[in-house]
Structures are given as structure tokens and as C-alpha cells.
FITOR-433475 format. One record per residue: residue in one letter; x, y, z of N, C-alpha, C, O, CB in turn. Coordinates in steps of 0.1 Angstrom, whole numbers, plus 2048, in hexadecimal, padded with zeros to 3 digits. Atoms other than C-alpha are relative to their C-alpha. Glycine has a CB too. Layout:
aXYZXYZXYZXYZXYZ ...
***
This chain:
m80A80A7F97271CFC577F28097F67E98017F27FF803818 k8077F680A7101EDC407FD7F37F97F47EB7FC80880E7F7 k7FF8078087181D7C237F97F37FD7F27EE7F38098007FF l8048127FD7111B5C307F08008047E87F780280B7F8811 l80F8017FC6F01C1C3E7F88017F27EF7F97EF7FB80D80C f8088008086E31CDC1F8027F77F07FA7F77E77FF80E7FF k7FA80C8076F61B1C087EF7F77FB7E67F480380D7F680F n80F8078026D61A0BF67F78048027EE7FC8027FD7F7806 f8087FE7F86C11B5C047F17FD7FF7E97FA80980280B801 g8098088096A61ABBEA7FA7FA8057EF7FB80A8037FA7F7 i80280C7FF6AA18ABEE7F77FD80E7ED7F780F80C7FA7FF k8007FE7F46A718FC147EE8018057E77F980B80980D802 i80B7FF7FD6841A3C167F77F57F57EB7F17F77FE810800 a81080E805672186BFD8067FB80580E8048037F97F87EF s8018067F9680171C127F67FE80F7F17F381380A8017FF i8067F67F866F183C2F7F17FB7FE7E97F580580380F7FB i81280080464E184C1C7FA7F27FD7EE7F07FF7FB8097F2 l80280C80364E160C107FB7F68107F27EE81480E7FC7F6 a80480B7F0650152C367F38098017E98027FF80E800812 i80A7FA7F963516EC427F17F77F87E77F27FE8008137FF v80580A80862415AC247F77F48037EB7F180380A7FB7FC l8028107FC627139C2D7F97FF80E7F37F48118107F8802 w8058027F261C141C517F38008017EC7F980A806808808 i80E7F98095FB151C417FC7ED7FE7F97E480680580C7EC v80380E8065F5131C2F7FC7F580B7F17EF80D80E7FA7F8 a7FE80E7F5604118C4E7F180180A7EC7F780E81180080C s8028017F75EE128C657EE8007FD7E77FB805807809808 s80C8048055CC129C517FF7F57FB7F57F47F47FC8077F9 r80880A8075CD105C457F57F88087F47FA8148097F77F9 g80B8067F75B30F2C527F18068037E68018088077FE80D q8087F27FB59E113C577F07FD7F57F27F87EA80C8147FA s80E7FE804578115C4A7FB8088027FC80E80D7F97F9802 e8077F37FE563130C417EF7FE7FB7ED7F87F180880C7F7 i80780380453F12FC3F7F480A8037F681280C8007F5802 f80C7F57F951C142C437F67F68047F47EB7FE7F880D7F5 v8088087FD502138C577F28098077F48118108087F5809 d8077FA7F94E2146C617F97F980B7F77ED80C7F88067F8 i8048047F34D4146C847F38088077F281480580C802809 p80E7F97FF4B3150C9280280980E80A8078177F37F5800 l7FB7F37F94B216ECA77F57FE80B7E97FF8097FF8107F7 e8067FD7F94A916CCCC80080980A80A80B8117FE7FA802 f8067F47FC49618ACDB8007FE8117F97F68167F08017F9 m7FF8047F249E18BD017FF80D80780381780280D7F7803 n8017F77FA4961A0D1D7F580C7FE7F981780380A802801 l80B7F48064751B7D0F7FB80180E7FA7F78157F37FC7F2 p8057FA7F44681C9D2D7F47FF7FE7ED8007F480480D804 s80C80180144A1C5D3D7F980D7FA7FD8187F77FC7FE80C g80B7F580942C1D7D2D8028037F57FB80C7F17FF80D804 l8007FC80D4391D6D0B7FA7F47F87F87E97FE80F8047FC e7FD80B8094341BFCF18078007F080680A7EA7F37FA7FE m7F67FF80C44B1B8CD17F97FC7F27FC7F07EF80D7F7802 i8068048054341B7CB58088017F08008027E67F5806804 n7FB7FA80C44F1BDC9780E7FD80181380480A7FC80E7FF s7F27FC8054741B8C8D8017FD7F27FA7F77EB80C7F7807 t7FE7FF80F4841BEC6C8067F27FD8057EE7F180A80B7FC d7FD80980749519FC6D7FC7F580A7FA7F981680D8017FA k7FF8077F249117EC8380C7F67FF80C7EE8087F27F6805 t7F48088014B316CC7780C80B7F880B8147EF7FB7F07F8 v7F07FD8034D6176C7280C7FA7F680E7EE7FA80480080B s7F98068064F016DC5A80F80280081680A7FA7FB8017F6 l7F37FD7FA511167C6A80F7F77F280F7EE7EA7FE7F5815 n7F380380A531162C5480A7FA80C80E8038148078107F7 i7F77FF7F454814FC6D80C7F77FB80A7F27F07F97F9810 k7F680980556913BC698087FA80D8067FF81880A8097F6 g7FD8067F557E123C808027F57FD7FD7F27F27F7800809 p7FA80C80658E102C7D7F47F67F97E97F47FD8077F880C e80C80580857F0EDC617F87F48087EC7F38068067FB7F1 k80880A7FD5760CFC737F580280D7EB7FB80E80B7F5804 l8097FA7FA5640E4C927F58057F97EA8037FC804808805 i80F7FA80B5500F5C747F67F47FC7EA7F57FF8068067EF k80580C8075470D3C637F57FC80A7EB7F880580C7F37FF n80A80A7F35330C8C877FA80B8087F780B81380B7F480D l8077F27F85270EAC8E7F28007FD7EF8027F18078107FA k80D8008015000E8C957FC81480080381D8047F97F480E q8097F47FE4E9109C947FE80380F7FF80E8147F37FD7FA t8017FC7F14E4102CBA80E80580480F8098107FB7F3809 d7F27FC7F750610BCC180781080081081580780E7F57F9 i8007F17FE503130CB87F18018027E77FB7FE80580A7F3 r80E7F97FC4EC146CC880380D7FB80E8127FC7FC801812 a8007F08024E316BCBA7F380780A7E78058087FD8037ED s80D7F87F84CE180CD480080F80180A8167FD7FF7FA811 i8017F18014C41A3CD97F880080B7EE7F880D7FB8087F3 d8038007F14BF1AECFC7F58108007F981A7FC81180180A l80D7F680549E1C6CFB7FC80480D7F080980F7F27F97F7 s8007FA7EF4A21CFD227FB8117FD7F18168038137FF80A k7FF7F38004A51F4D187F28077F57EE8137F580F8017FB t80A7F780848A1F7CFE7F38058067ED8018117FC7F87F5 k80C7F380046E212CFB7F77F87F67FA7EF7EE8068137F8 k80D80280D44C20DCE880480A7F78068167F87EE803805 g8047FA80D44C215CC580E7F47F880E7E87F98038167FE e7F580780646D20CCB080E80280581280E8078018027F3 s7F47FD7FD48F204CBA80A7FA7FA80C7EE7FC8007FF80C t7F38098054B01FECA780E7F880A8127FD81480880C7F6 f7F880C7F74C91DFCB580F8017F680E7FA7EC7F77ED7FF y7F47FF80B4EC1E6CA380A7F18058107F180F80B812802 l7FA80B7FC4FD1C2CA380E7FF8008148077F97FC7F77F9 t7F47FC7FB51D1BBCB28047F08057FB7E78077FF80E80D q7FD80C7F953219ECBF7F87FC8067F27F180580A7FF806 d8068037EE52319FCDF7F17FB8007EB7F78097FF81080A n80B806800505195CCE8007F17FB7F67EB7F77F68077FB i7FE80B807510179CC280A7F380A8157F680D8078057F2 k7F88047F651C158CDA8047F17F57FC7E87F27F7800811 l7FF80F80953113BCC48087FA80980C8018138077FF7EF p7F780A7FD54711DCCE8098088008098137F98027F57F7 r7F27FB80056A127CD78077FB7F48037F17F08087FC80B s7FC80180C57F126CB97FB8087F580280B7EB7FF7F67FD i8077F980D567136CA280280D80080581380A7F07FF800 t7FC7F380356E157C957F28067F67F08027EB80F8007F7 l80B7F980A54D16EC8A80980D7F980F8167FF7F180680A l7F87F680855B180C6B7F480A7FC7F88167FB8077F97F1 n8087F77FF539192C667ED7FD7FE7E77F37FA8078097F5 i8108037FD512198C6D7F98037F47FD80D7EE7F880A80C s80A7F48094F61A0C527F47FA8077F27ED8098017FF7EC p7FE7F68034E11B0C5980780880D8048058197F58047FB s7F87F97F84F91CAC6C7F580480C7FB80881580980D7F9 s80F7F77FA4D51D7C807F67FB7FE7F27F77F37FD80E7FA i8108048004B31CEC8A7F980D8097FF8148127FD7F080A t80C7F87FD4941E4C927F77F68047F37EC7FE7FB8097F4 v80B8087F947D1D8CAA7F380B8067F581480E8097F680E t80C7FB7FC45A1E5CAE7F47F980B7EE7EF80A7FA8027F5 t80780A7F84471E1CCF7F180A8017EF8157FC8087FC810 e80A7F57FC4251ECCDC7FF7FF80E8067F68147F18007F9 e8018057F74171F0CFC7F57F58057EA7F57FE80280A807 t80680D7FB4061D1D0F7F38098027F38158038097F880E v80C7FE7FC3E11D5D177FC7F18028007E77FE7F88077F6 s80580F7FF3C91BED277EE8038017EC80F8018077F8811 n80E8017FD3A11BAD2A7FC7F48028027E98017F98067F6 s80680F7F738B1A2D387F87F97F77EF8017F37F6803810 v80C80480B37618DD207F77F38037FF7ED80A8087FD7F0 r80780780135B172D208047F08018047EC7F57FC8057F7 v80181180336114BD237F77FA7FC7ED7FB8048027F9809 i80A80980834C131D088057F88038127F88037FD8007F3 p7FC80C80434D113D0B7FC7F57FB7F37EF7FE8047FC806 v80680A80A34C0FBCF07FD7F28068047EA80C80B7FE7F4 i7FE8107FB33B0DDCF67F97FA7F47EF7FF7F07F87FA810 t80680880E3350C1CD67FF7F480A8047EF81580C7FD7EF g80781380132309FCD47F380580B7F281081080F7ED80A k8078017FB304097CE88037F481080E7EE8107F77FF7F6 p8008077F72FD084D0B7F77F27FC7EF7F17F37FC80880C e80580D8022F1062D0E7F18017FD7EA80B8008037F780C r8128028012CD057D047F980380A7FB7FC8147FB7F27FC g8057FC7F42B6068D1A80680880B8018088177FD7F6804 y7F97F57FA2CD081D287FF8097F77FD8087EB80D7FE805 k7FF7F480B2D00A4D1D80B80880980C8068157EF80A7FC l7FC7F47F82E80C2D277F98078037F180B7FB8078087FC q8067F97FD2D80D5D3E8048108017FC81A8017FD7FA809 a7FB7F38022F00F2D3F8117FE8058157F38097F680C80A t7F28008023180F9D4280180D8097FB8178098078017F0 a7F97F37F632D10ED5E80A8047F880C7FE7ED8067FD810 v7F27FB80534C120D5580380580F7FC80C8167FF80D7F3 v7F87F77F136512AD7580F7FB7F78137F07F47FE7F8819 p8057F17FD372145D6C7F48047F57F57FD7EC80E80C7FF k80D7FD80A353151D5680F80C7F581180A7EA7EA80C80D n7F57F580637016FD4B80D7FE8048117FB8107FD80F804 i7F18007FD39516DD4680780C7F98028117EE8087F27FA e7F47F58043B0187D3F8077FC7F180C7F27ED80C7FF80D i7F980780D3BD18AD1D80C80D7FF8098188027F37FF7F0 e7F67F58013DC19FD188098027F08097F87E980A7FE80E g7FC8038123EF1A7CF47FF8118027FE81880C7F27F57F0 i7FF7F88053F21C3CE07F680A7FC7F28067F18047FC7FA q80D7FF8013D41DCCDF7FD7FB7F07F27F67F07FD80F804 s80A8038103CB1D4CB77FE7F27FF7F67ED7F78088037F0 e80680B8023CB1B3CBF7F77FA8117F47EE81180C7F77FA v8057FF7F43BB1B4CE47F48027FD7EB7FA7FF805809808 s80C7F780339E1CFCD67F87F27F77EC7EF7FA8058127F4 k80880D8073941ADCBD7F87F88057F07F27FE8087F87FC i80380B7F838A197CDA7F38068077F281280B80D7FB80B r8097F97F6369199CEA7FD7F18077F77F28127F180B7FA n80180C7FA367172CF480A7F77FB8107F77F07F37FB7FE i7F380980437F155CF77F77F48027EE7F380B80F80080A k80581080237412FCEC8077FA8098127FF80B8037F77F3 t7F88107FA37F110D018057F87F28037FA7E67F27F4809 e7FB80C80A38E0F4CEF7F37F88027ED7F880C80F7F7804 p80A8088043730DBCE17FA7F780F8057F28138077F87F4 l80280A7F63600C4D027F17F87FB7E57FC7FB800808811 d8048078063530A9CF47F67F58077FC7EA80980A7FC7FA i8098017FA33309CD077FB7F47FC7F07F38007F980A801 t80880880832907DCF37FF7F280C8097ED8128077FD7F1 g80580B7F5318062D0980280480D8077FC8158067F27FE v7FF7FB7F031A075D297F88008057F080880180580A804 k80C8057F5301069D4480280D80A7F881480C8027EE809 e7FE7FA7F030F07ED6380680B7FE81080C7F78097F880B t7F77F98033150A3D6880E7FD8048107F380C7FD80A803 f7F17FE7FC33F0AAD6B80480B7FD7FE8147F88097F87FA a7F87F28043570C4D6880C7F98018117F08087FE80F80B q7F38028093760C4D5480980D7FD8048177F97FB7FB7F2 e7F87F68053940DCD4F8018037F380A7FB7F080A7FD804 l7FE7F980E3950EDD2C80A8097FD80A8138047F68087FC k7FD7F58033AD101D1C7FB8087F87F38037F08088007FD l8047F380A3A7122D0B8067FF7F48137FF7F380480F806 d7FB80380C3A911ECE680280F7FA7FA8187F77F67F47F8 l7FA7EE8073C113DCDA8077FE7F38128037F080C80A80B r7F980680D3C812DCBB7FA80F7F67EE8137F67F97EB7FA g8027F78043CC14DCA57F98108047F18197FF7FD7FA7F9 k8037F87FA3CC162CBD80E8088088128028117F77FA806 h7F58007F83EA175CCA7FF80A80B7FE81680C80B8027F8 v8077F97F03E317CCEC8057F48078087E98047EA802802 r80280B7F33E716CD0D7F57FE8097ED80880A808802809 a80C8007F73CE162D248047FC80E80C7F28107F67F67FA k7FD8027F03D0162D4B7F47FD8087EF80880D80880C805 p7F880E8013C5145D567FD7FD7F17F48037EB7F97F380A n7FE80580E3CC134D347F47F08007F37E87F78167FC7FD s80380E7FF3B4116D437F48078057F58138098087F5809 v8057FD7F8391116D4F7F57F18047F47E87FC7FC80D7FE t80980B7FA3780FDD637F38007F97EC80A7FC7FD802810 i80C8058093590F0D4C7FC7F48098027E980C8037FB7ED t80980B7F633E0DFD657F67FE7F27F58077EA7F6809813 v80980480A3260CFD4C7F37F88067F67ED80A8077F87F6 i8088027F63040C8D5D7F97F97F77F67FF7EC7FA80B808 i8058068092F30AED4B7EF7F780C7F07F28178107F47F8 s80A8057F92CD0A0D597F57F57F47F57F47E87F880E808 g80780A8082B3085D4E8067F280580B7EF8108038037EF g8038107FB2B4061D507F77F77F97F87EA7FA7FB7FF80D g80E807805296056D3F8017FE7F38088067ED7F3809802 e7FD80180C293046D1F7F380F7F77E88147FB7FE7EE7FD e8087F2807284064D057FA7F87F77F27FD7EE80B80D7F8 
***
């Protein structure tokens, strides 16, 4: 029996190895492997903190899956996120794992680059600033702009200290009064372009008081 078992032993081992190789080739047939760059989502930032920087805004993923599925894969089918709920003021480092990545079924994650992200946060501060209405154009001939009234006159802005401290007032979007002949009120958005702050409220009501009516 022992002689029968070990007869042509080398051939038998070679046959087993060949079978394993053929199985691997067959199972990997129709599989594709690609690299994709995915924007990072930063979620659940605690109240009272502002995220001011991160070492990376995207991650590169090495993924593998059925060729047909990989070919039709859209960037929106994949999500990469970091939970900031336990973040504190200053720098926090997060190590990226499979738990940070959401992939369609049958897609395998092989590698994430970078493997860690450092996020910098600062405390949120607020300040009350004056609203300045921006009026363009001129009323109808014989009329004049008597005054403007803003409600509310002051609004609260919030953001990081270095940004909030730069701002003394906030202008409204322009209001064109060309050809106007009577007093009216209009709601206007605040012009926050170039300012990394939030405003509460983000709009005000402007009353434009027009006087006159006779020929000049």
C-alpha cells in the first residue's frame, strides 16, 4: 500500500500544483484592477469647532472586481468618509481603513493612499457686525433717494477667530433703484463672497425711501 501511495509521487505533486494554478487563473478570469481618486467627506464635526485644514482632500483607492462592474463603475458609487465626532481643538490624525470606504458589492479594496489624514480644527467664535446696504442707480427724474432703512441693522457672523476678527461690517447684494418713483421694501442677501464666515440671518430687509415728484 505504501509503495502504491508513493509511486510516481513527484508527478502527483506536480498535478496538484497545476490544478491549484489553473483554479487561481480560472477564478481571476474576468477580474479588473484599477486606481480611483475619491473626494473625502468629513462628517459629524462637533458644534463649536471649525475645520480649517486637512493634509489631503482626496484618497486614492486600489480596487478589484468583475471586469464588467469595474468598467461601469462611477465615482459616485464609492464614498470615502472620516467621522469627526470625537475631534478636539487642534490637530487630529485619522487612520484610514476599510471602515472608511463604502464600495459596491463584489468590489474588493486592495489599498488606500494615504493611509492617514491629519485634520486641524479651531474653536468657533462669533461677533455682531453692522449691515451696509449697497444701492445702485438713480430714481426717476424729479425723485430722489431720501434714506434707506435696514432690518436688522446688525447681524451675527461666526467662523474661526482669524476670519471673524477681520470683518467690521457686511454689505448687501446690490439693489438697483433706476427709475424708481416710490418708497418700497425688498429682502436682500448678504454679500459673503471671499469671507469664510456664516451669517445669522443671511438676509435683511431694505426699505428705500423715495421723495419728490416734481420736475427739477
